[in-house]
C-alpha positions as CSV (number, residue, x, y, z in Angstrom):
1,X,-51.7,7.9,0.2
2,X,-55.1,6.4,1.0
3,X,-56.7,5.8,4.4
4,X,-59.7,3.5,4.7
5,X,-61.7,3.8,7.9
6,X,-63.8,0.7,8.7
7,X,-66.0,0.8,11.9
8,X,-64.8,-1.7,14.5
9,X,-61.7,-2.5,12.6
10,X,-58.2,-1.1,12.3
11,X,-57.7,1.6,9.7
12,X,-56.1,0.5,6.5
13,X,-53.4,2.8,5.0
14,X,-52.2,2.3,1.5
15,X,-49.6,4.1,-0.6
16,X,-49.3,4.3,-4.4
17,X,-45.9,5.3,-5.7
18,X,-45.7,7.7,-8.6
19,X,-44.3,6.5,-11.9
20,X,-41.3,8.7,-11.6
21,X,-40.2,6.6,-8.5
22,X,-41.1,3.2,-9.9
23,X,-39.1,3.8,-13.1
24,X,-35.9,4.6,-11.2
25,X,-34.1,1.4,-12.1
26,X,-31.4,0.2,-14.5
27,X,-32.1,-1.4,-17.9
28,X,-32.9,-5.1,-17.6
29,X,-34.1,-4.8,-14.0
30,X,-37.7,-5.1,-12.7
31,X,-39.2,-2.0,-11.4
32,X,-40.1,-1.8,-7.7
33,X,-43.7,-2.5,-6.6
34,X,-46.1,0.4,-7.0
35,X,-48.8,-0.5,-4.4
36,X,-47.8,-0.6,-0.8
37,X,-49.5,-1.2,2.5
38,X,-48.5,0.8,5.6
39,X,-48.9,-1.1,8.8
40,X,-49.1,1.3,11.7
41,X,-48.4,-0.3,15.1
42,X,-47.7,0.9,18.7
43,X,-44.2,0.6,20.0
44,X,-44.3,-1.3,23.3
45,X,-41.2,-3.4,23.7
46,X,-38.7,-0.7,22.7
47,X,-37.9,2.8,23.9
48,X,-37.0,5.0,20.9
49,X,-36.7,8.7,20.6
50,X,-36.0,11.5,18.2
51,X,-32.8,13.5,18.8
52,X,-31.2,16.6,17.2
53,X,-27.7,17.9,17.5
54,X,-26.0,21.2,17.1
55,X,-22.5,21.3,15.6
56,X,-19.9,23.4,17.5
57,X,-19.4,26.8,16.1
58,X,-16.1,28.7,15.6
59,X,-13.4,28.9,18.2
60,X,-12.9,32.6,18.0
61,X,-13.9,33.1,21.6
62,X,-11.0,30.9,22.7
63,X,-13.2,28.4,24.5
64,X,-13.8,25.2,22.5
65,X,-17.5,24.2,22.1
66,X,-18.7,20.7,22.2
67,X,-21.5,19.2,20.1
68,X,-24.9,19.6,21.8
69,X,-27.5,16.8,21.7
70,X,-31.2,17.4,22.4
71,X,-34.1,15.0,22.7
72,X,-37.0,16.2,20.7
73,X,-39.6,13.5,21.5
74,X,-40.4,9.9,22.1
75,X,-41.5,7.5,19.4
76,X,-44.8,5.8,20.2
77,X,-45.8,4.4,16.8
78,X,-43.9,2.8,13.9
79,X,-44.9,2.2,10.3
80,X,-43.9,-0.8,8.2
81,X,-44.1,-0.6,4.5
82,X,-45.2,-3.9,2.9
83,X,-45.5,-4.3,-0.9
84,X,-48.5,-6.0,-2.3
85,X,-47.8,-9.5,-3.6
86,X,-48.8,-8.7,-7.2
87,X,-47.1,-9.8,-10.4
88,X,-44.6,-7.0,-10.4
89,X,-43.5,-7.9,-6.9
90,X,-43.2,-11.6,-7.7
91,X,-41.1,-10.9,-10.8
92,X,-38.8,-8.7,-8.7
93,X,-38.4,-11.5,-6.1
94,X,-37.7,-14.1,-8.7
95,X,-35.0,-11.9,-10.3
96,X,-33.4,-11.4,-6.9
97,X,-33.4,-15.2,-6.2
98,X,-32.0,-15.9,-9.6
99,X,-29.1,-13.5,-9.2
100,X,-28.4,-14.9,-5.7
101,X,-28.1,-18.4,-7.2
102,X,-25.5,-17.4,-9.7
103,X,-22.0,-18.5,-8.4
104,X,-19.5,-15.7,-8.0
105,X,-16.8,-17.8,-9.5
106,X,-17.4,-19.2,-13.0
107,X,-15.3,-21.3,-15.3
108,X,-14.3,-19.6,-18.6
109,X,-12.7,-21.1,-21.6
110,X,-9.5,-19.3,-22.7
111,X,-8.2,-19.2,-26.2
112,X,-4.6,-18.5,-25.1
113,X,-2.0,-20.0,-22.9
114,X,-1.8,-18.5,-19.4
115,X,1.7,-18.0,-18.0
116,X,2.0,-19.3,-14.5
117,X,4.9,-18.6,-12.1
118,X,5.7,-21.2,-9.5
119,X,6.9,-19.9,-6.1
120,X,10.6,-20.2,-5.4
121,X,12.4,-20.5,-2.1
122,X,15.0,-18.0,-3.1
123,X,15.8,-15.7,-6.1
124,X,18.6,-16.2,-8.6
125,X,20.5,-13.0,-7.5
126,X,20.5,-14.1,-3.9
127,X,21.7,-17.6,-4.7
128,X,24.5,-16.2,-6.9
129,X,25.6,-13.8,-4.2
130,X,25.7,-16.5,-1.5
131,X,27.7,-18.8,-3.8
132,X,30.1,-16.1,-4.6
133,X,30.4,-15.1,-0.9
134,X,31.0,-18.8,0.0
135,X,33.6,-19.2,-2.7
136,X,35.6,-16.1,-1.5
137,X,35.5,-17.2,2.1
138,X,35.4,-15.1,5.1
139,X,37.7,-12.1,5.0
140,X,40.4,-12.4,7.8
141,X,42.5,-9.5,8.9
142,X,46.1,-9.8,7.7
143,X,49.1,-8.0,9.3
144,X,48.9,-4.3,8.6
145,X,52.4,-4.3,7.0
146,X,51.2,-6.9,4.5
147,X,48.1,-4.9,3.7
148,X,50.2,-1.8,3.2
149,X,52.4,-3.7,0.7
150,X,49.3,-4.8,-1.2
151,X,48.0,-1.2,-1.3
152,X,51.4,0.2,-2.5
153,X,51.5,-2.5,-5.2
154,X,48.0,-1.6,-6.3
155,X,48.7,2.1,-6.5
156,X,51.7,1.5,-8.6
157,X,49.4,0.3,-11.3
158,X,46.7,3.0,-11.0
159,X,46.7,6.3,-9.1
160,X,43.0,6.3,-8.2
161,X,40.8,3.5,-6.7
162,X,37.4,3.2,-5.1
163,X,37.0,1.3,-1.9
164,X,35.2,-1.7,-3.4
165,X,38.1,-2.6,-5.6
166,X,40.6,-2.1,-2.8
167,X,38.6,-4.5,-0.7
168,X,38.5,-7.0,-3.6
169,X,42.3,-6.6,-4.1
170,X,43.3,-6.9,-0.5
171,X,40.5,-9.3,0.6
172,X,40.3,-7.4,3.9
173,X,37.2,-6.2,5.9
174,X,36.3,-2.7,4.8
175,X,36.4,-1.3,8.3
176,X,39.9,-2.6,8.9
177,X,41.1,-1.5,5.5
178,X,39.9,2.0,6.0
179,X,41.7,2.3,9.3
180,X,45.0,1.5,7.5
181,X,44.2,3.7,4.5
182,X,43.6,6.8,6.7
183,X,47.4,7.0,7.3
184,X,48.4,6.2,3.7
185,X,45.7,7.6,1.4
186,X,43.6,10.6,0.7
187,X,39.9,10.6,-0.1
188,X,38.9,12.9,-3.0
189,X,35.7,15.0,-2.5
190,X,36.0,17.0,-5.7
191,X,35.9,16.2,-9.4
192,X,37.3,14.8,-11.6
193,X,38.2,12.0,-9.1
194,X,35.4,12.4,-6.7
195,X,34.8,9.5,-4.3
196,X,38.2,7.9,-5.2
197,X,41.2,7.1,-3.1
198,X,44.8,8.0,-3.9
199,X,48.1,7.9,-2.0
200,X,49.2,10.9,0.0
201,X,51.9,13.0,-1.7
202,X,54.6,11.7,0.7
203,X,54.0,8.1,-0.3
204,X,53.9,8.7,-4.1
205,X,56.9,7.8,-6.3
206,X,55.4,8.1,-9.8
207,X,57.8,8.8,-12.6
208,X,57.5,12.2,-14.2
209,X,56.8,10.9,-17.8
210,X,54.1,8.5,-16.6
211,X,50.5,9.8,-16.5
212,X,48.3,8.9,-13.7
213,X,45.6,6.4,-14.6
214,X,42.2,5.8,-13.1
215,X,39.5,3.3,-13.1
216,X,35.8,4.4,-13.6
217,X,33.1,2.9,-11.5
218,X,29.4,3.5,-11.3
219,X,29.1,3.7,-7.5
220,X,31.3,3.8,-4.5
221,X,30.8,3.5,-0.7
222,X,32.6,5.5,1.8
């Protein structure tokens, strides 16, 4: 730092940065200006101060402490650091202006085909589900005796069913179907027929030489 005292004039303060600071830049970038002028002026239109704060300590005492703020002094002067308009400074400004003028989005030539996906109003799985649901129609509750006959007929073919296939066979709402099945069927909670329904013993009439058959499914709802 250099201070030049001129009688009858304002003191001139200049600062020359060391090479270690000016060389702190990435490759391809201009180094920062080395010669700087420090303009010292009095603060008149603003009220500024210097504050310090003490962080709260531990809570071992049981009484929580708050952060304490202290005013150390009032700022009466400020210093503005102004670089000299030399060749180094002008090169740095030109580089800054050049980078600012480069558009963020640029057109690039591609050597391959880019796959684009157009937005669709609905997905294929949803469309197939709605078409299948519309084709099946709304499930209406049949008479309980009729539903029981369909259940008995189904269990004559196989001993074990899951609820999804019984809904498909009877075409009844699942809640209504379960109400009827509670009196006729038993839900298995153990292997090898876990999550499957079968008739209660009093409603079975399988022949002794016939083996019970089952249907395997990936998932069931109960």
